N, C-alpha and C positions, 0 to 999 in steps of 0.2 A: 504494500500500500504506500509506504514511504517512498519507494522507488518510483512509483507512478506520479506522485506529486512533484518530485524533483525533476522528472522528465517534462512535466507540464510547465514548470517554472523556467527551465532552460529553453523550451520551445517559445514561450512568451518573450523572453529576453532576446532570443535570436530574431524573432519577428520584429520586435521593437527596433533593434539595430538595423535590420534590413530596410524598414520604413524610414528611419532617420537618415540612412545613407542615401536613399532615393531622393528624399527631400533636399539633402545637401547638394546633390548633383543637379538639381533643377536650377534653371536660370532665374527663378523667382516669378511671382505673379505680377502682371501689369494689366491694369484695367483700361480698356479702350472704350471711350464714351461715344466715339463717332458713330452716328447712325442709331443710337439708342435714345429713348425718350428721357426727359428730365424728370427724375423721381419726385421733385418738389412741386411739379405742376399737377393739380388735381386731374384725375381721369374724367370726372364728370363736372360740368359747371364751368367755373372760372377759367380764364386764360392766364398766361404768364403775365405777371404785373410788369409794366414798363416803368423803369426808373430813369428819369431824365437827369443827365449830369448837371451839376450846378453851373458849369460854364455855359450851358445851353438854356438856362432858365430865363424866361422873359416875363412870366406871370407868377403870382403867388400860388396859383392852382397847380403849378408844376413842382412845388416844393413839398417834401414830405419829411416831417420830424419823426425819426425812428427811435431816438433815445436821448436822455440827458444823464450825465454822470457828474458827481461832485467828489473831488479828491479829498484826502485827509487834511490838506492845508486850505481847503475851501476853493480850490481851482475847479472851474466848471468847463465842461465840453459838451457839445451837442453833436449828434449824428444826424445829418440831413442828406438824403439822396445818396447814401453810401459813403459820405465823406465826414470826417471828424474835424470840427472847427471849434475855436475858442472865441471869446469876445474880441471884437474889432477885426476879425479875419474877414477878408473879402475874396470871393470867387466869382468871377464874371460880374453880373449885375447884383448879386446877393451879398449883402454885408450883415454880419452878426453884430448887433448893437449890445444886447444884454441877454444873459442866460439866467433863468430862474429855475426853481425845482420842477415846475410843471409846464412851463412855456418858455419860448424864446422870442425876443423882439428882433426882427430883421428889417433891413431897408432894401427895397427893390425899386430902382428908378426914382429915388428920392422919396418914396412913400414908405411909411412905417407900418409893419404888420405884427400882430401877436399870433404866434403859431403854437398851439397846445399839443401836448403829447396825445397819442391815441388813447381814448378813454377818459381824458380830462377835458371837461367842457365839450364833450362830444368830438374832440379832435378839431375844434373850430379854428378857422382862420379869420381873424377880424382885423379890419383896418383901424389903425389908431388915430 
């Protein structure tokens, strides 16, 4: 009986090393996304959200506030249209004037707007 369990253990070890050696000889796995669908786009309903680059923004309707972060020393940054900005940064026509906890004040074409985080004030965009 003991001889059978030792044989099984040796067989398992040999199989383990064979599999490990085969994996070591592989070139590695590389994922090719060309021709495959984007897994983050829903199969039913919506389409891929289009995000306009801040350089191309001409209207407040093209600006989307995605998040606001406050650092330990009180430094604040805002994520808009995939770009991280701090107060007084300017990209194209968009200038960040002030960042608060739940909204940001921006200037576009000389007009001031309050842009709220999604879920805050309904994610409203109001002209100041």
